C-alpha positions as CSV (number, residue, x, y, z in Angstrom):
1,M,0.0,-0.1,0.0
2,V,1.3,3.2,-0.8
3,D,1.5,5.8,2.0
4,H,-1.0,8.9,1.3
5,V,0.4,12.8,1.5
6,V,-1.4,15.9,2.8
7,V,-0.3,18.4,1.4
8,V,-1.5,21.9,3.0
9,G,-2.0,24.6,1.0
10,A,-2.7,25.6,-2.7
11,G,0.0,28.2,-4.0
12,P,2.6,27.2,-6.1
13,T,5.0,25.5,-4.2
14,G,2.1,23.1,-3.0
15,L,0.7,22.6,-6.4
16,L,3.9,21.7,-7.7
17,L,4.5,19.2,-5.2
18,A,1.0,17.7,-5.5
19,T,1.5,17.1,-9.3
20,E,5.0,15.7,-8.5
21,L,3.2,12.9,-6.3
22,R,0.6,12.6,-8.5
23,L,2.8,11.2,-11.5
24,A,4.6,9.2,-8.8
25,G,1.3,7.6,-8.3
26,V,1.2,8.9,-4.9
27,P,-2.2,9.3,-3.1
28,V,-2.1,13.1,-2.1
29,T,-5.4,15.6,-0.6
30,V,-4.2,19.1,-1.2
31,V,-6.5,21.5,1.0
32,E,-6.7,25.4,1.0
33,R,-7.8,27.4,3.4
34,A,-9.2,30.2,0.7
35,A,-12.4,29.8,-0.7
36,E,-11.1,30.4,-4.6
37,R,-7.8,31.4,-6.2
38,S,-7.1,35.0,-5.0
39,P,-7.3,37.6,-8.4
40,H,-4.4,39.5,-7.1
41,S,-1.0,38.0,-8.3
42,K,2.0,38.5,-5.3
43,A,4.6,37.3,-8.2
44,L,4.9,38.2,-11.6
45,T,8.2,36.3,-13.0
46,L,9.1,33.1,-13.5
47,H,12.9,32.5,-13.3
48,P,15.3,30.4,-15.9
49,R,16.0,27.3,-13.5
50,T,11.8,27.3,-12.5
51,L,11.3,27.3,-16.8
52,E,13.5,24.0,-16.4
53,V,12.0,22.6,-13.6
54,F,8.6,22.6,-16.2
55,A,10.7,21.8,-19.2
56,L,11.4,18.5,-17.1
57,R,7.9,17.5,-16.9
58,G,6.7,18.8,-20.3
59,I,5.0,21.4,-19.9
60,A,7.2,24.4,-20.1
61,E,5.5,25.5,-23.2
62,R,2.4,26.0,-21.4
63,F,4.1,29.2,-19.6
64,T,5.8,30.3,-22.3
65,A,3.0,30.5,-24.4
66,E,1.4,33.0,-22.6
67,G,4.4,34.9,-20.8
68,A,6.2,37.8,-21.9
69,P,10.2,36.8,-22.0
70,L,12.3,39.6,-20.6
71,P,16.1,38.7,-21.0
72,V,17.2,40.8,-18.2
73,A,16.9,40.5,-13.9
74,H,17.7,43.4,-11.8
75,Y,19.4,42.9,-8.2
76,A,18.0,45.4,-6.1
77,G,16.7,47.7,-8.8
78,L,20.0,48.9,-10.2
79,P,20.3,50.3,-13.0
80,T,22.4,48.1,-15.1
81,R,20.1,44.9,-15.0
82,L,21.2,41.2,-14.7
83,D,22.2,39.5,-18.5
84,L,20.3,36.3,-18.4
85,S,21.1,35.8,-22.4
86,V,24.7,34.5,-20.8
87,L,23.5,31.8,-18.9
88,D,23.7,28.5,-20.2
89,T,20.0,27.2,-20.5
90,R,17.1,26.9,-23.1
91,F,15.6,29.8,-21.1
92,P,18.0,32.6,-21.1
93,Y,15.2,35.2,-19.4
94,T,12.6,35.9,-16.9
95,L,9.3,35.0,-18.0
96,I,6.6,37.5,-17.0
97,L,3.1,35.6,-16.0
98,P,1.2,36.6,-13.1
99,Q,1.1,34.2,-10.3
100,L,-2.8,34.0,-10.7
101,R,-2.2,32.3,-14.5
102,T,0.9,30.1,-13.1
103,E,-1.3,28.8,-9.9
104,Q,-4.3,28.1,-12.8
105,L,-1.8,26.2,-15.0
106,L,-0.5,24.1,-12.5
107,E,-3.8,23.0,-11.1
108,E,-4.7,22.4,-14.5
109,R,-1.7,19.7,-14.8
110,L,-2.8,18.3,-10.9
111,R,-6.7,17.8,-12.5
112,E,-4.6,15.7,-15.9
113,L,-2.7,13.9,-12.9
114,G,-6.1,12.8,-10.9
115,G,-5.6,15.4,-8.4
116,E,-8.4,18.1,-7.0
117,V,-7.8,20.9,-4.6
118,R,-10.2,21.0,-1.7
119,W,-10.7,25.0,-1.5
120,S,-12.5,26.2,2.1
121,H,-10.4,23.8,3.8
122,R,-8.8,25.2,7.1
123,V,-6.2,23.3,8.7
124,L,-6.5,23.9,12.1
125,A,-3.7,21.8,13.8
126,V,-1.6,18.8,12.5
127,R,-0.7,16.3,15.3
128,Q,1.7,13.3,14.8
129,Y,0.8,9.9,16.1
130,A,3.4,8.7,19.2
131,D,4.5,5.4,17.6
132,G,5.9,7.6,14.3
133,A,3.5,6.0,11.8
134,G,1.9,8.9,11.0
135,A,0.0,11.8,11.5
136,E,-3.7,13.6,11.3
137,V,-5.0,17.2,10.7
138,E,-7.8,18.7,11.6
139,V,-9.5,20.5,8.9
140,A,-12.5,23.0,9.2
141,G,-14.2,23.0,6.2
142,P,-17.9,23.2,4.4
143,D,-19.4,20.6,6.2
144,G,-18.0,21.1,9.5
145,T,-14.5,20.2,11.2
146,G,-13.0,16.7,10.5
147,T,-10.2,14.9,10.3
148,L,-7.4,13.7,7.5
149,R,-5.1,10.7,8.7
150,A,-2.0,10.6,6.5
151,A,1.5,8.7,6.6
152,W,3.1,12.8,5.8
153,V,2.2,16.1,5.6
154,V,3.8,19.0,3.8
155,G,3.2,22.6,4.8
156,C,2.9,24.9,2.0
157,D,0.8,27.4,3.8
158,G,2.7,30.7,3.9
159,A,4.6,32.6,6.6
160,G,2.2,32.5,8.9
161,S,2.2,28.2,8.6
162,T,-0.4,26.3,10.8
163,V,1.6,23.2,9.8
164,R,4.9,24.5,10.8
165,S,3.8,26.2,14.6
166,S,1.8,23.0,15.0
167,A,4.8,21.2,14.4
168,G,6.8,23.1,16.8
169,I,9.7,23.8,14.1
170,D,11.0,27.9,15.2
171,F,11.0,30.6,12.3
172,P,13.8,32.7,13.7
173,G,14.8,35.5,11.6
174,T,14.3,39.8,12.3
175,P,10.9,41.8,12.1
176,T,9.6,43.7,9.7
177,T,11.5,47.7,10.6
178,L,10.0,49.1,6.8
179,T,8.0,48.3,4.4
180,G,7.4,48.7,0.7
181,F,4.1,49.2,-1.5
182,L,2.8,48.2,-4.8
183,G,-0.1,49.1,-7.0
184,D,-1.2,47.5,-9.7
185,V,-3.2,50.8,-12.0
186,L,-3.9,52.3,-15.3
187,L,-1.6,54.8,-16.4
188,D,-2.4,57.3,-19.5
189,A,1.2,58.5,-20.1
190,P,2.8,55.2,-19.4
191,P,7.4,54.9,-19.4
192,P,8.9,53.5,-22.5
193,A,7.4,50.1,-22.8
194,E,10.4,48.2,-23.5
195,G,11.6,46.5,-19.9
196,A,10.5,47.3,-16.7
197,P,12.5,51.1,-16.0
198,S,13.4,51.9,-13.0
199,Y,13.4,55.3,-11.3
200,D,15.4,56.2,-7.8
201,N,16.9,59.1,-6.0
202,A,17.4,59.9,-2.5
203,H,13.5,60.2,-2.1
204,G,13.0,56.1,-2.8
205,G,13.1,53.7,-5.7
206,I,10.4,52.2,-8.0
207,M,10.1,50.1,-10.7
208,V,7.2,50.0,-13.2
209,V,6.1,46.5,-14.8
210,P,4.3,46.5,-17.3
211,L,1.2,43.8,-16.8
212,A,-1.8,42.7,-19.6
213,A,-4.9,44.4,-20.0
214,G,-2.9,47.9,-19.8
215,Y,-2.1,47.1,-16.2
216,H,1.2,48.5,-14.7
217,R,2.4,47.2,-11.6
218,I,4.7,50.0,-9.8
219,V,6.6,48.6,-6.8
220,G,8.8,50.2,-4.8
221,S,9.7,52.4,-1.2
222,T,10.2,55.8,-0.2
223,R,10.9,58.0,2.3
224,G,7.6,58.8,2.9
225,T,5.9,54.9,3.0
226,S,9.2,53.0,4.3
227,A,7.8,53.5,8.1
228,A,4.3,52.7,7.5
229,P,2.9,49.4,9.3
230,S,2.5,46.5,6.4
231,S,-0.9,46.1,7.9
232,Q,-2.1,50.2,7.0
233,P,-4.0,50.5,4.0
234,F,-2.1,51.7,0.9
235,T,-3.9,54.2,-1.3
236,L,-4.0,55.5,-4.5
237,E,-3.0,59.3,-3.4
238,E,-0.2,57.7,-1.5
239,L,0.8,56.1,-4.9
240,R,0.9,59.1,-7.1
241,T,2.7,61.1,-4.1
242,A,5.5,58.3,-4.3
243,V,5.7,58.0,-7.6
244,R,6.0,61.6,-8.5
245,E,8.7,62.1,-5.8
246,V,11.1,59.4,-7.4
247,A,9.9,59.5,-11.3
248,G,8.9,63.5,-11.4
249,T,5.4,62.2,-12.7
250,D,2.2,59.8,-11.8
251,F,2.3,58.7,-15.5
252,G,-1.4,60.0,-15.4
253,M,-2.3,56.8,-13.3
254,H,-6.0,55.7,-12.6
255,T,-8.3,53.1,-12.2
256,P,-6.1,50.7,-9.2
257,R,-7.3,47.2,-9.1
258,W,-4.6,46.4,-6.1
259,L,-2.8,48.3,-3.5
260,S,-0.7,46.9,-0.8
261,R,2.2,47.0,1.4
262,F,4.8,44.6,2.4
263,G,7.5,44.2,4.9
264,N,11.2,43.1,5.2
265,A,10.7,40.5,7.4
266,A,13.7,37.7,6.7
267,R,13.0,34.2,8.3
268,Q,13.6,30.7,7.7
269,A,12.3,27.6,9.5
270,A,14.9,25.7,11.9
271,R,14.3,22.4,10.0
272,Y,12.4,21.9,7.1
273,R,11.6,18.0,8.3
274,E,10.2,17.3,11.7
275,G,9.3,13.5,12.2
276,R,6.3,13.2,9.5
277,V,6.0,16.9,8.9
278,L,7.6,18.9,6.2
279,L,8.1,22.3,5.2
280,A,8.4,24.1,1.6
281,G,8.2,27.6,0.1
282,D,7.2,30.4,2.6
283,A,6.3,28.2,5.3
284,A,10.0,27.8,5.3
285,H,11.3,30.9,4.4
286,M,10.4,34.8,3.8
287,H,11.8,37.7,3.0
288,M,11.5,40.9,1.4
289,P,10.4,40.2,-2.6
290,F,13.8,41.9,-4.0
291,G,14.3,39.9,-7.4
292,G,10.9,38.0,-7.6
293,Q,12.5,34.7,-6.0
294,G,10.2,33.9,-3.4
295,L,7.3,32.0,-6.2
296,N,10.3,30.4,-7.9
297,V,12.8,29.2,-4.8
298,G,9.3,27.5,-3.3
299,V,8.6,25.8,-6.8
300,Q,11.8,24.5,-6.5
301,D,12.0,23.3,-2.9
302,A,8.8,21.5,-4.0
303,F,10.5,20.1,-7.2
304,N,13.5,18.5,-4.4
305,L,11.2,17.5,-1.8
306,G,8.6,15.5,-4.2
307,W,10.9,12.7,-6.0
308,K,12.3,12.1,-2.9
309,L,8.9,11.6,-0.8
310,A,7.4,9.4,-3.6
311,S,10.2,7.1,-3.3
312,V,9.8,6.7,0.5
313,C,5.9,6.6,0.2
314,H,6.4,3.5,-2.1
315,G,9.0,1.8,0.1
316,R,11.3,2.3,-2.5
317,A,13.9,4.5,0.2
318,P,14.1,4.7,3.8
319,A,12.6,8.1,5.4
320,A,16.1,8.9,6.1
321,L,16.4,10.2,2.1
322,L,13.7,12.7,3.5
323,D,16.5,14.5,5.7
324,T,18.6,15.2,2.8
325,Y,15.6,17.5,1.8
326,H,16.6,19.5,4.4
327,D,20.3,19.3,3.9
328,E,19.8,20.8,0.6
329,R,17.3,22.9,0.4
330,H,18.0,24.7,3.8
331,P,21.1,26.0,2.8
332,V,19.5,27.5,-1.0
333,G,17.2,29.4,1.5
334,A,19.8,30.9,3.9
335,A,21.1,32.1,0.7
336,L,18.1,33.8,-0.5
337,L,17.5,35.2,2.8
338,E,20.9,36.7,2.5
339,N,20.9,38.1,-1.1
340,T,17.3,39.3,-0.5
341,R,18.6,41.3,2.7
342,A,21.8,42.7,1.3
343,Q,19.3,44.0,-2.1
344,T,16.8,45.5,0.7
345,V,19.9,47.4,2.0
346,I,20.8,48.9,-1.7
347,G,17.5,49.5,-2.6
348,T,15.7,51.2,0.4
349,A,18.4,53.1,2.2
350,H,17.3,56.4,1.1
351,T,19.6,58.7,1.6
352,A,21.7,61.6,0.3
353,D,23.9,59.1,-0.4
354,T,21.9,56.3,-1.6
355,P,22.3,57.6,-5.4
356,A,26.0,57.3,-5.5
357,L,26.0,53.7,-3.7
358,R,23.8,53.0,-6.4
359,S,25.9,54.6,-9.2
360,V,28.9,52.8,-8.6
361,L,27.0,49.4,-7.7
362,S,25.8,49.7,-11.0
363,G,28.6,50.7,-13.0
364,I,30.2,47.5,-11.6
365,L,28.0,45.6,-13.0
366,A,28.0,47.3,-16.6
367,D,31.8,47.0,-16.4
368,H,32.3,43.6,-15.2
369,P,30.2,40.7,-16.8
370,D,31.9,38.5,-14.2
371,V,30.3,39.9,-11.2
372,N,27.0,40.7,-13.6
373,R,27.1,36.6,-14.6
374,R,27.4,35.5,-11.1
375,L,24.4,37.5,-9.6
376,A,22.7,36.5,-12.7
377,G,23.6,32.6,-11.7
378,Q,22.3,33.7,-8.2
379,I,18.5,35.0,-9.2
380,S,18.0,32.7,-11.7
381,A,18.8,29.8,-9.3
382,L,21.0,28.4,-12.4
383,D,23.6,28.1,-9.5
384,V,22.4,25.9,-7.3
385,A,24.1,22.9,-6.3
386,Y,24.1,20.0,-3.9
387,P,27.7,19.6,-3.5
388,D,29.3,16.1,-3.1
389,P,30.7,15.4,0.3
390,G,33.3,13.4,-1.2
391,G,33.9,16.0,-4.0
392,A,32.8,14.0,-6.5
393,L,32.6,16.4,-10.2
394,L,29.1,17.5,-11.4
395,V,28.1,15.2,-8.1
396,G,25.3,17.5,-7.1
397,E,24.8,20.4,-9.8
398,R,22.3,21.1,-12.1
399,A,22.1,19.2,-15.7
400,P,22.0,21.3,-18.4
401,D,19.7,20.2,-21.4
402,V,22.2,18.4,-23.0
403,G,21.8,17.8,-27.1
404,L,21.4,14.2,-27.5
405,D,22.2,12.3,-31.0
406,G,20.8,8.7,-31.1
407,A,18.4,9.4,-27.6
408,P,14.6,9.0,-28.3
409,E,14.1,12.5,-27.5
410,P,16.9,15.6,-28.9
411,G,17.6,16.6,-25.4
412,L,18.1,15.4,-21.7
413,Y,15.2,17.4,-20.1
414,P,12.3,15.6,-22.4
415,L,13.6,12.2,-20.9
416,L,13.0,13.0,-17.4
417,A,9.3,13.9,-18.2
418,D,7.8,10.9,-16.6
419,G,9.7,11.2,-13.1
420,R,12.8,8.6,-13.3
421,F,16.4,8.9,-13.2
422,V,18.0,8.6,-16.2
423,L,21.1,6.5,-17.1
424,L,23.3,8.3,-19.9
425,H,25.9,6.1,-21.8
426,L,27.9,8.9,-23.6
427,M,29.9,7.1,-25.6
428,G,27.2,5.6,-28.1
429,T,27.1,1.8,-26.7
430,A,24.7,0.7,-24.2
431,A,25.2,1.1,-20.3
432,G,27.2,-2.0,-18.7
433,A,25.2,-4.2,-15.8
434,D,27.6,-2.7,-13.3
435,S,26.3,0.9,-14.2
436,I,22.8,0.0,-14.3
437,A,23.1,-1.7,-10.9
438,T,24.4,1.3,-8.9
439,A,21.7,3.3,-10.7
440,A,18.9,1.2,-9.7
441,A,20.6,0.7,-5.9
442,L,20.6,4.6,-5.9
443,A,16.8,5.0,-8.1
444,G,14.9,2.4,-5.7
445,G,14.7,-0.2,-8.8
446,E,15.6,-0.9,-12.0
447,D,12.0,0.5,-13.2
448,R,13.1,3.3,-11.9
449,I,15.7,4.3,-14.4
450,R,15.5,5.3,-17.7
451,T,18.7,3.9,-19.6
452,V,19.9,5.7,-23.0
453,A,23.0,5.9,-25.1
454,A,23.6,8.5,-27.3
455,R,26.1,10.9,-28.4
456,P,26.2,14.5,-26.8
457,T,25.8,17.2,-29.8
458,T,26.5,20.1,-27.3
459,V,29.3,21.2,-25.3
460,H,28.9,22.1,-21.4
461,R,31.4,23.2,-18.7
462,G,32.2,19.8,-17.2
463,W,31.0,17.3,-19.1
464,D,34.1,17.4,-21.9
465,G,34.7,13.4,-21.5
466,L,32.2,11.9,-19.4
467,A,31.1,8.2,-20.1
468,T,28.3,7.7,-17.7
469,V,25.9,10.1,-16.0
470,L,23.0,9.5,-13.6
471,V,20.7,12.3,-13.9
472,R,18.1,12.3,-10.9
473,P,14.2,12.9,-11.4
474,D,15.2,16.9,-10.3
475,G,17.9,17.5,-12.7
476,H,20.7,17.5,-10.9
477,I,23.5,14.7,-11.5
478,A,23.7,12.0,-8.8
479,W,27.0,10.6,-10.2
480,A,29.1,11.0,-13.5
481,H,32.0,8.8,-14.3
482,H,34.6,8.9,-17.3
483,A,36.5,5.9,-18.9
484,V,40.2,5.9,-18.3
485,D,42.1,5.6,-21.1
486,G,39.1,4.5,-23.1
487,G,38.6,1.2,-20.5
488,A,35.0,-0.5,-20.7
489,D,32.4,-0.4,-18.3
490,G,33.2,-1.7,-14.8
491,P,36.4,-1.2,-12.6
492,E,38.2,0.6,-15.4
493,W,35.5,3.5,-14.5
494,A,36.2,6.8,-12.4
495,T,34.8,8.9,-10.7
496,R,35.7,12.5,-11.4
497,R,36.8,14.7,-8.8
498,R,35.4,18.3,-8.4
499,R,37.8,20.9,-9.4
500,P,37.4,24.8,-8.9
501,V,34.5,26.2,-10.8
502,A,32.9,29.8,-10.9
503,G,29.3,28.8,-10.3
504,N,26.4,26.7,-12.0
505,G,25.3,30.1,-13.8
506,D,28.8,30.2,-16.0
507,G,29.3,28.8,-19.5
508,G,27.6,28.2,-22.9
509,A,26.4,25.5,-24.7
510,A,28.2,25.0,-28.6
511,P,28.0,22.4,-31.3
512,L,30.6,19.5,-30.7
513,P,32.8,19.7,-33.6
514,G,31.5,17.8,-36.8
515,A,27.7,18.0,-34.6
516,A,24.5,18.4,-37.1
């Protein structure tokens, strides 16, 4: 019998996790306290790694068909943008797509896989069984209060997570000390449509992002607004005043459909697993929304957790595998808080000296492509890796979408669409029994591995000379071997050791000599 999972929260994180579990045949119940999906979109962007996550399951085109690509990102709203075109990915851009539509597309995917969301179901408490065999979730729904029993519960229920507090997981960090604002408004005289222009001076800073149906989102902070509590309503007149102070015009704004404040509180769960309870997304980390990273990191949390939890639910792996979820994603969350805190200082320190600081930093980004690329890799999440403690080369790093000649698909990512491991034998002949046995031990059975013999048609950093690569369901590398002196599969294979690298965001893809 396959274990049952309750996912609390039907935002992007919870929905992506539920689709991963359903893809693997795991029974899952998604509960959401809201009666319906919010018409307002806190997030507007999908970053390159999130688009890769969708591509790894064959659904990226659903999002790219509707979103608007922007070949840059920003760091603290600095005038010099981060150049995403240099990154080694099929998606060298930020996709402008409101969170509402992202959630709708993910929910459609969940329904295709036989899952659904139970709306108007508010979690009151989560209690783990004394024998450690599972948990029960007390839920208040349209028909009254009831209890859901599950082997595992995952809290994707936001920064005020009931699941986290029920599990007794600490949420240390810093409280809100200043606030920013956003407004979705119509503009009679909008700024030039190219990109998402930003404006800043000693009064504050704003960014103007074009949306659909003629709307624009104005997001920023000023001296006059930063001291207001996040709970205080934000008015159109406040937005007009703030924008005039910074940009010299209010762009003829009118007809607001959403006005809101947000704070700079930064917190991270002390641990992402407590027994049968796990956390992902905003329930695990909260921060100032600089760089639009929150939704994206949450989706990537879920992608790391999904295949591991499915393996445990099917009995293919011990529960200890779930500890690697914390080990791999907690440092990513810590790095997220660090970079958003840094951006908050740069983007909200509105003093007479602030323009000079921003000018110097913007100049560095313009004059030093390596610095620009490093921050682009950080914001895009293409530099995220889970290094092997033994130092094995490539292990834990993100696998690029390697072009393949002789494979059932032209590239690596489509081969991972069913959520299994992929064992690539890159010398053009079938993988040997030793490699398959080793891969099967990691994957929880030979049926969980797709073996492919093909030759690479593109060059990616660190992949030169590789002969066999095992890729995890989440697109990270489990192990990589190369042939010593041209030896065959067996003792002659050697695990390559890690050498110093500049980060996963570096490098590019180019055709191999003679490749079609």
